C-alpha positions, 0 to 999 in steps of 0.5 A: 499590417500584413505581418501583424495580421500573420503574426495574430493567426500564428498565435491563435492557431497555436496557442487558442486552437492546437492546445485547447483543442488537441489537449482536450482529444488528449483528454478524452483518452487519459479519462479513459485510461485513468478510469481503467487503472483506477478500476483495475481494468485495461482500459482504452486497448482497440485502436492499436497500431505499432508502438500505440498497441499497449496503451491505445493511444490512438483512441482520440483519432478512431473517435473523431473519425467515428463522430464524422461518419455518424448519422446526424439525427434530428428529433421531429419535434425539435425547434431546428434553429435552436437545436443546430445552434446550441453545440455552438453556443456551448463550444465556442465560449471556452475557447474565446476565453483562452485569448486573455490566458498567458502561456509564456512571458513576454519575450522583448517586450512583445507578448509572444505567448498571449493572444489578446492583452486586454485590460479586462483580462479576468473579467473578460474571462469570467463574462465569456466563460459564463456564456456556455450555460446558454448552450446547454439551456438551448440544447435541452430546451429545443430537443423537445424532449423531457429528459433534455428539457430536466437536463437543462433546467438542472444546468441552469440552476447549478451552473447559475449558482456556482457562478457566484462562488466562483467569483467571490473564490477569484476577489480575495486574489484579486484584492491582495494582488490589486490587478485584473490584468493576467501578466500583471497578476503573474508579475506580483506573484513573482516576487520571493517571500524571505527569498524563498518561497514564491508570493503564489495566490496558493499560499495568499489565499489557500481558502480561496483556492480550495473554493475555486477548485470546487466552484469551477468543477461544478461549473464544468459539470464534473463529478460529483457535480454532474447531475445536469447530464446524470446518465443513470437518471436523464439518459444524457441530459441536455444532450440525449438527442444530439448525435454525431459532430453535434454530440462531439461538440458538447463532449469536447466543450467539456474537456475544453472547459476542464483545460481552461480551469487548469490554465486559469487556476495556475494564472490566479494561484500558482504564478502562472509561467513563473518558476521559482529562481529562474530569471532572464530572457533566454530562449531556454529560460522561456522555454522552462517558464512556458513548460512550467505553466503547462506543467501546473495546468496539468497538474490541475487537471489532473486533481479534476480527473481524479476527483471524477473517478474517485468521488460518488455523485451528489443528489441535486439537493446536495449539489445546491446546498454546497453552492448556497450554504457552503461555498457562498458563506465560506466564500464571503467569510474570506473575503472579509478576513482578507479585507481586514488583513489587507487593511490592518497588516498591509 
């Protein structure tokens, strides 16, 4: 029993916390560095020590220290209980969703790179991931600020709307492979067509992948869908009245969600840890497969961050139009076409 507890704790710390939280901290630097490169300016270059001088790699640490020592201001008109709880409701759900993400293959019949091998799989991920909207809504409502309230209303409308398109984009993949368990989903994508092309979801569901990317970016509130916290209109939207580590929780939750979208997309559409023509259970094979999963996740994260700095923000009515007038009908059409192909040709 003690061995089981220690093993589960080690997996939670390494796979669950170090990857998601550590990755989120690094992405705060990547975000600034990428914007600086794309806008032809220096970017982060102040937190400099020794070999880290050129790229400002110590900025995430400096930001963390700054947030810890900032004053934790609470507005007099705020609902204190909900104001305190809202950051946790926003921060915890995307972290919990990583429990069902397999970072690598089973080793010796044991799930070394998976925290929870629940049979709910994708359903658990969707259910837990959708809870974050409550944290943002409570934050805006409890702050007693009209800008925060408007940001909360925008968040509720946008996230609930795009959850439909996101779910429809996944159903085609689940229909093709006939499972909602992530490890089984990856195993069925490991087959090779004609001995050359991997049976990844991006090849069986190319439209579903595009819809997934658009809907998931709206769910993470990334530009061009960042209307809930539109700085030029709403100061900072639902998080306007937050400071110190409470604001940092909202800030980090967005980057954790970006990594979650990348990992989720890698499992559904890029074969997860599967690397074509690489088989076996030797340590170096497993290491390459884990590296392949991290590389695929990084590619999807990079795409999200690149779009952030290349596409202008939409108006709110345009954001809702995209969700209801484009993602919904295209998702239903993709679902119908997938059903027809499976019935008549498979």
